[in-house]
C-alpha positions in Angstrom: 23.7 137.4 152.8 20.8 139.8 153.3 20.9 143.7 152.9 20.5 144.3 156.5 23.3 141.9 157.3 25.6 143.8 154.9 24.9 147.1 156.4 25.5 145.9 160.0 28.8 144.2 158.9 29.9 147.6 157.1 29.0 149.6 160.3 31.0 147.1 162.2 33.9 147.2 159.9 33.9 151.1 160.1 34.0 151.2 163.8 36.8 148.7 164.0 38.7 150.7 161.3 38.2 153.8 163.3 39.3 152.5 166.4 42.5 151.1 164.9 43.1 154.3 163.2 42.5 156.5 166.4 44.8 154.1 168.4 47.7 154.9 165.9 47.9 158.6 167.0 51.0 160.1 168.2 51.7 161.0 171.9 50.6 164.5 172.6 53.7 166.8 172.4 53.4 167.9 176.1 53.4 164.2 177.2 56.9 162.6 178.0 57.9 159.3 179.5 57.6 159.6 183.3 59.7 156.8 185.0 58.8 155.3 188.4 62.0 156.6 189.9 63.1 160.2 189.9 66.7 161.0 189.0 67.4 164.8 189.1 69.8 166.4 186.5 71.0 169.8 185.1 71.0 169.9 181.2 73.1 172.4 179.7 72.2 172.8 175.9 74.4 173.9 173.0 73.3 177.6 173.7 74.6 177.2 177.3 70.9 177.4 178.8 70.7 175.3 181.9 67.6 173.4 182.7 67.0 171.6 186.1 64.9 168.5 185.6 63.5 165.6 187.8 62.1 162.3 186.7 64.7 162.4 183.7 64.9 159.5 181.3 66.8 158.4 178.1 64.4 157.6 175.4 62.1 156.6 178.5 64.7 154.6 180.2 66.6 155.0 183.3 69.9 154.2 181.6 71.9 155.7 178.6 72.2 153.4 175.6 75.0 153.9 173.0 77.8 152.2 171.4 81.5 151.9 172.4 83.5 150.6 169.4 81.3 148.0 167.8 79.6 147.1 170.9 76.4 148.5 172.7 76.5 149.6 176.2 73.8 150.5 178.6 75.0 152.8 181.6 72.3 153.1 184.7 71.8 156.5 185.9 72.7 155.6 189.2 76.4 155.1 188.3 76.6 158.4 186.4 77.9 161.7 187.7 77.9 163.7 184.4 77.8 163.2 180.7 79.9 165.8 178.5 78.9 165.8 174.6 81.9 166.5 172.5 82.4 167.4 168.9 79.9 167.9 166.2 77.3 165.4 165.0 78.9 162.9 162.6 76.8 160.6 160.5 74.1 161.2 162.9 76.1 160.3 165.9 77.3 162.4 168.7 80.3 161.3 170.9 80.2 161.8 174.6 82.4 161.3 177.8 80.4 159.7 180.6 82.0 160.3 184.0 80.9 157.7 186.6 80.5 158.2 190.3 83.6 156.2 190.9 85.6 158.6 188.7 86.1 156.4 185.6 85.6 158.2 182.3 83.9 156.0 179.6 83.8 157.2 175.7 80.3 156.5 174.4 78.8 157.2 171.2 75.1 158.2 171.1 72.5 158.6 168.1 72.1 162.3 167.6 68.2 161.9 167.6 68.1 160.3 171.0 66.1 162.2 173.4 66.5 163.0 176.9 63.3 163.8 178.9 62.5 165.5 182.1 60.0 167.4 184.2 60.8 171.1 185.2 58.9 173.5 187.6 57.4 175.1 184.4 56.5 172.0 182.4 58.0 169.1 180.4 61.4 168.9 178.7 62.7 167.1 175.8 66.1 167.6 174.0 67.8 165.6 171.3 71.5 164.3 172.1 72.8 166.4 169.3 71.8 169.7 171.1 73.2 168.7 174.4 76.3 170.1 175.8 76.3 168.6 179.2 74.1 166.6 181.8 75.0 166.9 185.3 73.3 164.5 187.8 72.5 165.5 191.4 
């Protein structure tokens, strides 16, 4: 292999390595997942601060994903009236009561680090499940 070929190969590998490294960056803090459908909700945090949001999502999805006993459940936003988080975080988990639009209440446990996202009149909104007191859908 000639010296010129070696230099070209080195430059090529550096460019490829740089492209891969840059692609591994985190999403900017101000950016949140924005779903195609807008659900509106008011979030009340553990300091009793209410925040009205549109284009809400749970970890970027339009459904809540949690556990019920040993099983996993997903509850679409269109079925939910409100979610009330109860108790403290235990072993990284937060218990909640999901009230459906038909009046039924379902006990669900969420990962305390799960994120609820939304868009407000003043910017983007992100909060961990462990800091949520209640979510009320409009």
